[in-house]
C-alpha positions as CSV (number, residue, x, y, z in Angstrom):
1,M,-16.1,7.7,-9.2
2,N,-19.6,8.7,-8.7
3,P,-21.3,9.9,-12.1
4,L,-22.8,12.9,-10.8
5,F,-19.5,14.1,-9.0
6,Q,-17.7,13.5,-12.4
7,Q,-20.3,15.4,-14.4
8,I,-19.9,18.3,-11.7
9,I,-16.1,18.3,-12.4
10,I,-16.6,18.3,-16.2
11,S,-19.3,21.3,-15.8
12,T,-16.9,23.2,-13.7
13,A,-13.9,22.5,-16.2
14,K,-16.1,23.8,-19.1
15,L,-16.8,27.0,-17.1
16,Y,-13.1,27.4,-16.3
17,Y,-12.0,26.7,-19.6
18,G,-14.7,28.3,-21.7
19,K,-14.0,28.8,-25.2
20,N,-10.1,28.3,-25.0
21,A,-10.8,24.3,-24.3
22,R,-9.1,22.0,-26.6
23,G,-12.2,19.7,-26.5
24,K,-13.7,17.0,-24.9
25,E,-10.5,14.9,-24.5
26,Q,-8.8,17.6,-22.4
27,L,-11.8,18.1,-20.1
28,K,-11.7,14.4,-19.3
29,Q,-8.1,14.3,-18.8
30,W,-8.8,17.4,-16.5
31,A,-11.6,15.5,-14.8
32,I,-9.6,12.4,-14.3
33,E,-6.5,14.5,-12.7
34,L,-8.7,16.1,-10.3
35,R,-10.6,13.3,-9.2
36,D,-7.2,11.5,-8.6
37,E,-6.0,14.5,-6.5
38,L,-9.2,14.6,-4.6
39,K,-8.9,10.9,-3.9
40,D,-5.3,11.2,-2.6
41,A,-6.4,14.2,-0.6
42,V,-8.9,12.2,1.1
43,Y,-6.4,9.4,1.7
44,L,-3.8,11.5,3.2
45,A,-6.5,13.4,5.6
46,V,-7.9,10.1,6.8
47,G,-4.1,9.0,7.3
48,V,-3.2,12.0,9.2
49,A,-6.3,11.9,11.4
50,S,-5.7,8.3,12.3
51,A,-1.9,8.8,13.2
52,A,-2.7,11.6,15.3
53,F,-5.3,9.6,17.0
54,G,-2.9,6.8,17.5
55,L,-0.3,9.1,18.7
56,E,-2.3,11.4,21.3
57,S,-4.9,8.4,22.5
58,F,-2.5,5.6,23.1
59,L,1.1,6.4,22.7
60,I,2.1,9.9,23.6
61,P,0.3,9.9,27.2
62,N,1.6,6.5,28.2
63,G,5.5,7.3,27.1
64,F,5.1,4.5,24.6
65,I,7.4,4.7,21.2
66,D,7.6,3.3,17.8
67,G,10.0,2.5,15.0
68,G,11.3,5.3,12.4
69,V,11.2,8.9,12.7
70,T,8.0,8.7,14.7
71,G,10.0,6.5,17.1
72,I,12.8,9.0,17.4
73,S,10.4,11.8,17.7
74,L,8.8,10.0,20.6
75,I,12.1,9.2,22.6
76,T,13.2,12.7,22.1
77,N,10.0,14.0,23.4
78,V,10.1,11.9,26.5
79,V,13.8,12.9,27.3
80,T,13.7,16.7,26.8
81,Q,10.0,17.4,26.5
82,I,10.4,18.9,23.4
83,P,6.8,19.2,21.8
84,I,6.3,16.2,19.5
85,S,4.5,18.5,16.8
86,I,7.9,20.3,16.3
87,L,10.2,17.2,16.5
88,L,7.7,15.5,13.9
89,V,8.7,18.3,11.3
90,V,12.2,19.0,12.4
91,L,13.2,15.4,12.0
92,N,11.3,14.4,9.1
93,L,12.7,17.8,7.1
94,P,16.0,16.1,5.9
95,F,14.3,12.9,4.6
96,L,11.8,14.9,2.8
97,I,14.6,17.0,0.9
98,M,16.3,13.6,0.4
99,G,12.7,12.6,-0.9
100,W,12.5,15.5,-3.3
101,R,15.7,14.0,-4.9
102,T,15.5,10.5,-4.8
103,V,11.7,9.9,-5.6
104,S,9.6,13.3,-6.9
105,S,8.9,16.8,-6.2
106,R,5.1,15.6,-6.1
107,F,6.0,13.0,-3.8
108,A,7.9,15.4,-1.4
109,L,5.2,18.1,-1.7
110,K,2.6,15.8,-0.4
111,S,4.6,14.4,2.1
112,I,5.5,17.9,3.6
113,G,2.1,18.7,3.5
114,S,0.9,15.7,5.3
115,I,3.6,15.8,8.0
116,F,2.7,19.5,8.6
117,L,-0.9,18.8,8.9
118,L,0.0,15.7,11.4
119,A,2.2,18.2,13.4
120,L,-0.5,20.9,13.6
121,T,-3.1,18.0,14.4
122,V,-1.2,16.7,17.3
123,Q,-0.4,20.3,18.3
124,F,-3.9,21.8,18.3
125,V,-6.7,18.8,18.3
126,H,-6.8,17.1,21.5
127,F,-7.9,13.4,21.2
128,P,-9.1,11.7,24.5
129,V,-6.7,9.2,26.3
130,V,-8.4,5.8,25.7
131,T,-6.4,3.5,27.8
132,D,-3.2,3.1,29.9
133,N,-3.1,-0.8,29.9
134,E,0.1,-1.2,28.4
135,L,-0.9,-4.2,26.3
136,L,-3.9,-2.3,24.5
137,V,-1.6,0.7,24.4
138,A,0.9,-1.2,22.0
139,A,-1.3,-3.0,20.0
140,F,-4.3,-0.3,19.0
141,G,-1.6,2.6,19.3
142,G,0.4,0.6,16.6
143,L,-3.1,-0.3,14.8
144,F,-4.2,3.3,14.3
145,L,-0.4,4.5,13.6
146,G,0.0,2.2,10.9
147,L,-3.5,2.8,9.5
148,G,-2.5,6.3,9.1
149,I,1.0,5.5,7.4
150,G,-0.5,3.4,5.3
151,M,-3.3,5.7,4.1
152,A,-0.8,8.1,3.6
153,V,1.2,6.0,1.4
154,R,-1.9,5.1,-0.7
155,G,-2.3,9.1,-0.9
156,G,1.1,9.2,-2.6
157,G,2.9,10.5,0.2
158,I,4.2,9.7,3.9
159,L,4.1,10.3,7.4
160,D,7.5,8.8,8.3
161,G,11.0,9.5,6.4
162,T,12.6,6.3,7.3
163,E,11.3,4.7,3.9
164,V,13.2,7.4,2.2
165,L,16.3,7.1,4.0
166,A,16.2,3.3,3.2
167,I,15.5,3.9,-0.5
168,Y,18.7,6.3,-0.6
169,L,20.8,4.0,1.1
170,S,19.9,0.9,-0.9
171,R,21.1,2.5,-4.1
172,N,24.5,3.1,-2.5
173,S,25.0,-0.3,-0.7
174,S,24.5,-3.8,-1.1
175,L,21.5,-3.8,1.8
176,T,18.0,-4.1,0.9
177,V,15.2,-1.4,1.9
178,G,14.0,-3.8,4.4
179,N,17.3,-4.7,5.8
180,I,18.1,-1.0,6.1
181,I,14.5,-0.3,7.8
182,L,15.2,-3.2,10.2
183,I,18.6,-2.1,11.4
184,F,17.4,1.5,11.8
185,N,14.5,0.4,14.0
186,I,16.9,-2.0,16.0
187,L,18.9,1.3,16.8
188,I,16.0,3.2,17.7
189,F,14.6,0.4,20.0
190,A,18.2,0.0,21.6
191,A,18.0,3.8,22.4
192,G,14.4,3.5,23.9
193,A,15.8,0.7,26.1
194,Y,18.9,2.9,27.3
195,F,17.0,6.2,27.9
196,I,13.5,5.0,28.6
197,S,13.4,1.4,29.7
198,V,13.9,-1.9,28.4
199,E,10.1,-2.9,29.2
200,T,9.3,0.2,26.9
201,A,11.3,-0.9,24.0
202,L,9.8,-4.4,24.2
203,F,6.7,-2.7,24.1
204,A,7.8,-0.7,21.5
205,I,8.6,-3.6,19.5
206,L,5.1,-5.1,19.6
207,T,3.7,-1.5,18.7
208,Y,6.1,-1.6,15.4
209,F,5.0,-5.0,14.3
210,T,1.3,-4.3,14.8
211,A,1.8,-1.0,12.7
212,A,3.9,-2.9,10.2
213,K,1.4,-5.6,9.6
214,T,-1.5,-2.8,9.6
215,I,0.5,-1.0,6.9
216,D,0.6,-4.1,4.8
217,F,-3.2,-4.6,5.0
218,V,-3.8,-1.2,4.0
219,I,-1.4,-0.9,1.2
220,D,-1.8,-4.3,-0.4
221,G,-5.2,-5.3,0.8
222,I,-6.9,-8.2,2.7
223,E,-7.7,-9.8,-0.4
224,E,-4.7,-11.4,-1.9
225,Y,-4.7,-11.7,-5.6
226,M,-2.8,-14.4,-7.7
227,G,-1.7,-14.3,-11.3
228,V,-1.7,-17.6,-12.7
229,T,0.2,-18.7,-16.0
230,I,-1.0,-22.2,-17.6
231,I,0.7,-24.2,-20.3
232,S,-1.4,-27.2,-21.6
233,P,-2.2,-28.8,-24.8
234,F,-5.7,-28.5,-23.6
235,N,-5.8,-24.7,-23.3
236,E,-9.2,-24.3,-24.8
237,E,-10.8,-26.5,-22.2
238,I,-9.2,-25.0,-19.5
239,R,-10.2,-21.6,-20.8
240,K,-13.9,-22.6,-20.8
241,A,-13.6,-23.9,-17.0
242,I,-12.0,-20.8,-16.0
243,V,-14.8,-18.5,-17.7
244,N,-17.8,-20.9,-17.0
245,H,-17.0,-22.2,-13.5
246,L,-15.0,-19.5,-11.9
247,G,-16.8,-16.8,-13.7
248,R,-13.3,-15.1,-14.2
249,G,-11.7,-13.7,-17.5
250,C,-8.5,-14.6,-18.9
251,T,-5.9,-13.5,-21.8
252,I,-4.3,-15.9,-24.2
253,Y,-0.5,-15.5,-25.4
254,R,0.7,-16.9,-28.6
255,G,3.8,-18.8,-27.6
256,R,6.4,-21.4,-28.7
257,S,7.4,-24.4,-26.5
258,G,11.3,-24.2,-26.0
259,Y,11.7,-27.8,-25.1
260,A,12.8,-29.7,-28.4
261,P,15.5,-32.0,-29.7
262,T,18.3,-30.2,-31.5
263,G,17.1,-29.7,-35.2
264,S,13.3,-30.2,-34.3
265,A,10.8,-27.7,-35.2
266,L,9.4,-25.7,-32.1
267,K,5.5,-25.9,-31.5
268,D,3.4,-23.3,-31.5
269,I,1.5,-23.0,-28.0
270,D,-1.2,-20.9,-26.4
271,I,-0.4,-20.0,-22.8
272,L,-3.5,-18.8,-20.6
273,Y,-3.1,-16.1,-17.8
274,T,-5.5,-15.4,-15.4
275,V,-6.0,-13.4,-12.2
276,I,-8.1,-14.7,-9.3
277,T,-8.1,-14.1,-5.4
278,R,-6.2,-16.7,-3.2
279,L,-9.4,-18.0,-1.9
280,E,-10.0,-19.3,-5.4
281,M,-6.8,-20.8,-6.1
282,S,-8.1,-24.5,-4.8
283,K,-11.0,-24.2,-7.2
284,L,-9.1,-23.3,-10.1
285,K,-6.3,-26.3,-9.5
286,T,-9.3,-28.5,-9.2
287,E,-10.9,-27.2,-12.6
288,I,-7.3,-27.8,-14.3
289,N,-6.7,-31.3,-12.8
290,K,-10.1,-32.4,-14.2
291,I,-8.8,-31.5,-17.4
292,D,-5.1,-31.9,-17.5
293,E,-3.5,-33.0,-14.4
294,E,-0.1,-32.7,-16.2
295,A,-0.6,-28.7,-17.0
296,F,2.5,-26.5,-16.1
297,V,0.9,-23.9,-13.9
298,I,2.8,-20.8,-12.7
299,M,1.4,-18.8,-9.7
300,N,2.6,-15.3,-8.7
301,S,1.3,-13.0,-5.9
302,I,-0.1,-9.8,-7.1
303,K,-0.4,-6.5,-4.8
304,D,-3.3,-5.1,-6.3
305,T,-5.5,-5.0,-9.6
306,K,-7.7,-2.7,-11.4
307,G,-10.2,-3.1,-14.0
308,G,-11.3,-6.4,-15.5
309,M,-13.2,-8.9,-13.9
310,V,-11.3,-10.0,-10.7
311,K,-12.9,-7.6,-8.4
312,K,-16.3,-8.3,-9.7
313,R,-18.6,-11.0,-8.5
314,P,-18.7,-13.8,-10.9
315,I,-21.8,-13.2,-13.3
316,S,-24.2,-16.2,-13.3
317,K,-24.4,-16.3,-17.2
318,F,-21.0,-17.8,-17.3
319,K,-22.2,-20.8,-15.3
320,K,-22.9,-23.8,-16.9
321,A,-26.8,-24.8,-16.3
């Protein structure tokens, strides 16, 4: 966060609380909460703008549909001519009530506000039609719609209630959230093929996959992170290689080797854990193999990271001359 902006927030908090403030720690917590809420509001606003642009400039004018509740709204709009803004609110409302009970009231309130804002934007803000080329409509309509949904999720809300329904149903069945969403969307595409046309349904599948991939990029990030656990008798040499050659930090866990004959004493071992980007994985493997080709290495994908050194550029002072 910008230091000047944070100072303004703290100063405002001091004026607001006056002599009744409980101290610097309370002001700091208030500033952090306000900062995070403002950040969420920006994410939600950008998400609404992007989704509205995707709908008005690509999907709605060309009679295209998508998956989820948005897809149901678009199909209903094509068949009945009911304004899409009304459908977005009415059809999402039951899922938002479900989200209040399933997730949290804070999540539901943010989602309600986002969907109402999306409906108002679609109704009163008119974006120009960009193209009528079917392939471009499917691709870029899905891109902007997926960007909008992904930004809303990062802001702590949703623009489509399908995920809430899937979470609710998965708790009462053996199906996973992904399976429920897939089945739900297959039914929507089948309805689109029946009420509109098979060709429209096929383009809707392309729109859906474009939106889904965009959501993944927005939520998970383009750069994938890897959590790496390393067990080796040469742990100190490997630790130095991680710090000096990759410029990354690592954590050392104290552990005990569980593989030993019955009655034998278990050996104490140091376990290294570090987080790097996938692009650095090859370099790390090379450094480990230089020291110990028999090292036991466990690699796991990580959605995102906060703090530490992984998002910083390697510092030259860590490198060997």
